[in-house]
C-alpha angles and dihedrals in degrees: 000000000000118000120196113200113200109206143164134202121277092017113143092191089053089056089049090051092051092051091046093051090047089055092048093056087077090063106030139043109236143123125229125216115188117211126186109240090218094058120095089249091048093049091050093047092048092049093048093045096042093241106166098184139356143320100042121182116202120180118198089338093310119114112238104171148335134199120022104019119241113207089193092057093046092047090051090051093047091048091050092051093044091054091046091054093057 
């Protein structure tokens, strides 16, 4: 799985999302690519995924969440994708 984390500077929720994804690497096989929300790529990804504010979490091009990160929601999505790959 590829996870794109849309972030911006001085964003406490972005820091929370980074720590959460670091924890989840122990349980799931995925890569994280961090993209600045203010960059042209970040703006395009946010627009396409419907991310209204940071952090945005996009898994394999599908938006999963934005704003305060929910580990429960992300784990459910990872579990769903892991089962679907088997």
